[in-house]
N, C-alpha and C positions, 0 to 999 in steps of 0.2 A: 252722324258721328260714328267714327270707328277708332280702332286702336292706334292707327297711324296718325290721325288727326289729334288724338290725345297725347301724342308725343313718342309712341313706341313703334318703331318700324320693323316689323317681323321680317320683311323681305331683306332688309339690311343685315339682319341676324343670319339669315340663310347664306347671304353672299359672304359674310365674314367666315363662316364655317368652310365654305368652298376655298377661300383664299388661304386658309391656314392648314389645310389637309396635308400638303407635302411636308411642311415644316414639322408638324406633329409626328408624322410617320417616320421622319428622319431620326427621332429619338427612341424608337421602339427597340426593346430588348426581346430575346426569344420568348420571355415569359408573358409578354403582352398577348392577351386573347381578344378576339373581335377587332373592331375598328372604331373610327371616330363616329360619334352620333348616337351611341347607346345611352341608356339612362344611368349607367354606372361604368366606370373603368374596371377592367378585369385583368388580374395579374396572377399567373400560376406560381404557387409557392412550393412546388415539389422540390426545388433545389435546396431549400432550407432543411430538408430531412437529413442532409449530411452533417448538420450541426448537432452537437451534443444537447445543448439547451438553447434553441433559438429564441431571441428576445426581439420583439418589434420596437422600433423607435419612431417617434414622430416629431415634426417641427412645423410651426406655422409662423409667418412673418410677412411684412410688407416692405416697402421702400421709403416709408415716411414722407417727409415733405421734399425729398429729392425730386419727386415727380414735378414739382413746381418749375424746376429748371428745364425739364423736358418740354413743358408747355411753352415757356418763354422762347426757347431755342428751336421749338418745333422739330425736335429730334427724339424719336421714340424707339430706336432700334436696340438700345442697350439696357433700358430700364428693366426689361424682363430678366436679364442676366442677374441683376441685383436681387430680384425677388427670389430667384432660385437659390442664389448664393446664401442669402440670409437663412434659408431653411436647411439646405444640405450641409452647410458648414457646422451647424449645431448638431446634426446627426453624426457627422464625422468626429466631432468633439468627444462623443461617447464611445468611439471606436467602431461605429456602424457604417454599413454600406447603404447609401440611398438607393431605393428600388424604384419608386415612382413618385410623380409630382402632379398636382392639380393647381390650376390658376383660377383666380377670380378677378374679373375686371368690372368695375362699376363706372359707368360713364353717363354724362349728360345727354349725349347723342351718339349713336352708333355710326361712326364713319368706317366702313369695312376696311379700307386700305390702311387706316391708322391702327385699327385693331389687329390686322394681319402683321403689321410691322412690330407691334408690341409683342404679340405671340411668337414672332420670329426670334425676338430676343430671349423669350422664355425657352424656346426650343434650343437655342445656342447654349444657354446655361445648363439645360438638361444633358446636352451632348458632352459638355465639359465635365460634368459630374457622373456621366454614364448612368443617368437616371431617366426613366421613361416618362414622357408626358402622356398620361392616360386619360385626361379629361380636363374640363374647365367650365367656366360660366362667364358669359358677358351679359351684364344686366344694364339695361338702359333706364336711367332715372330722371325723366323729365321733371322740371320744377324743383328737384332736390339738388341737382348739380348743374353748374354752367355747361352749356352745350359743348364747349371745347376743352373740358377737363375730364379727368378720370382718376380712379385710384386702383392700385394693383396690389394684390396679396396672393400668397401661395401656401400650399400645404404639402409636406413631403412625408413619406413613410420609408423607413429603412430597417435593417436587421443586423443583429450582432449575436455571436455565440456568447452566452452568459460569461464564460471564462475570459472573454476578450474585452469586456466592458472596461472603459477607462473611467475610473472613479476616484483617483487620487489617493487611495488607501495605502499604497506602498511607497509614497513619496517620503524621502528621508534626508537627513542632513548631508550636504555636499552633492546632492543631485544637481544637475545642470539645467538651466532654462535656455531653450532655443526659440528664437523668434522667427517666424516666417514673414517675409516682407509683404506689406500691403500694396495695393495698386493706387492708393491715394486715400481720399476721405471715406471711401466705401459708401455705406448707406445710413450713417448715424451722424448726428450733430448738425443737420442741415437747417434746423430751426434757428440755430445760432449763426451758421454760415450766411443765411439769408438776411440777418441783421447786420452782419459785418460788411458785406458787399452790396452794392446797388443791384437789385434784381431787374435789369433791363437788358434787352437784346444788345444794345450798344456796349454796356459794361461787360456782359458775358462774352461778347465777341472780340474783346480787347486782347491783343497779343502781349505776352510778357516774356522777356528774355530769360528770366529766372525759371520760368515754367517750361519754356521751349514750345509753347503753344498757347492757345487762348485760355482765359479763365474758365469759360464754360466747358471747353473740352476737358480741362483738368478735373473740374468738379463732377462732370458726368461720367468720368472713367468708371466702368463697372466694377463692382466688388469682386475681389479675387476669390476663386473657388479652390479650396484646399483638399478636396476629396482624393485626388490622385496622389498628391504628396504624402498624405497620411497613410494611404493604402500601400504606397511603395516603401515607406518606412517599415510597415508591418511585414511586407514581403522580404525585407532584408533581415528579418528575424529580431527586430528591435522591439522591446517592450516600452511603449509610451505610458508613463506612469500617471501623467496628468495632462490635461489639454484645456485651453481657454480660448474661446472665440472673442476677440476684442471688438465689441460692438458698443452700443450706447452705455455710457458709464466708464469708458476707457479702461485704463489699467487698474485704477483704484477699485472699481466695482467688480470687474470680471476676473482678474487673476485670483483673488481669494476664493472664488467659487470652486476652483479645482483643488484646493488645499485641504489637508486634514488639520485638525485643531492645533497640532504641535509644530506646524511648519510656517516659516516666514520666508517669503520670496523677496530676494534682493535683486533689483534690476538696475543696471548701469546705463544711464541715458545716453552716454557717449559711445556705446558699444556698436552702434549701427547708424547709418545715415538717415536723418529725418528729412522726408521730402519737403521741398521749398514751399509748397502750398500751406503747410502748417505754420511756417514762419510768417507768411503773408497774413494768415488769419489772426495770429497773435498780435502782430504789429498794427494791422488795420483796425482790429476790433479792440485793441488794448486789453486783450485777454491774458490774465496772469497764468504763469506756468502750471500751477497745480490744477487750475480749471481746464487747461488744454489736455493734460493727461487724464483728467476725470471726465472728458467729453469725447475725445477723438482717439483713434488708434495710433496716431503719431508715427506711422510708417510700419507698424507691426500688426498684422491682421490676425495672427494666431500665435499663441505661446504654448510650447509643450515642455514637459519635464522628462528627462531621460537620465539614466545612470551615467556617471562621468566617463566610464569606459566605453560608452556607446556614442559619444559625441561625434567622432570623425565619421563613423558609418552613417549616422543620422544625417549629417550635412551632405554626404555623398548621395544618399537616397533622395533628399530634397532637390539637389541640383539636377538629378536625372529626370525630374518632371518639369524642368524649366522654372522652378521656383527658386527663391533665394533665402537661405537661412543664416542666422547670426547667433553666436553665443552671446546672450544678453544678460546673464546673471546666474544666480545659484540659489540653493535652498539652505537656510540655517534653522536650527532649533529656535523656537520662540512662539509667541502668540500668533495665531493664524492671521495673516495679513500680507501686505506688500509695502516695500519701501523702495523709493526711487532715488538713486544717488547720482 
């Protein structure tokens, strides 16, 4: 008996590392020290000395049951982008710059080419967010997971000068809500999505005119990363007063998280185009409207609050990073919360 016969292939692990080296190196920033294969990722923090009061930020998340669709479609090149996005978008929400990222893949069996494809997606997400992939772990779990399945999670660290933290404390009456368009369903609500649509290769590969592509391609579209957009808004000299990443819980759970106690967010549902996939989910699953807005992003992946005098410049800064922004509402005095009209 040996480790391989017990279900863990060490050689496959070595092969995976070799296959991902170039993808990992493509994410490196000048601060990355050493190379792939060490016991710990190393990152030089000398540059943060230029900040008055540097504060480290961290975020960890996964892709939820969205990975089930990747299994069915045997498409694994984008799910890594989702894992990065879920972490770095949260860091950006606090005004921070993501510095480095680590991934964790648990699998029933290590197929080196599949692992390399997954990590290739992680590397793409890191490049999009200018965040270095400094390490990770692929854990083979025989008898715990089916051999053709895996789970993916990540962890990111960022930094922000204390004076630049976005905490919602300066939000006031008549401030404006700007929504940044999502790329689709992102990485939340898939436990509901999987009940609404038949999860089979035939169903997911069905083309819909309303979507302009197959159902599976639409659902697997990776989560939009907003790091560059928020950084560019700051570079334009605009103060973002509040920021909310619209993830699980949709508008009703996430928007109030950025508000002070005396602020009510008013969102106009008809102020931006809702992608057709959400209409399909609502109709096919007979999901009532409140539940849709309490589960999905409904086409808006990030909501920010700015002064009314900064709206035009904010929208310009968003457009410059190839993102799309919409004025979707405003702030009124009232009990902390959100209303959708």
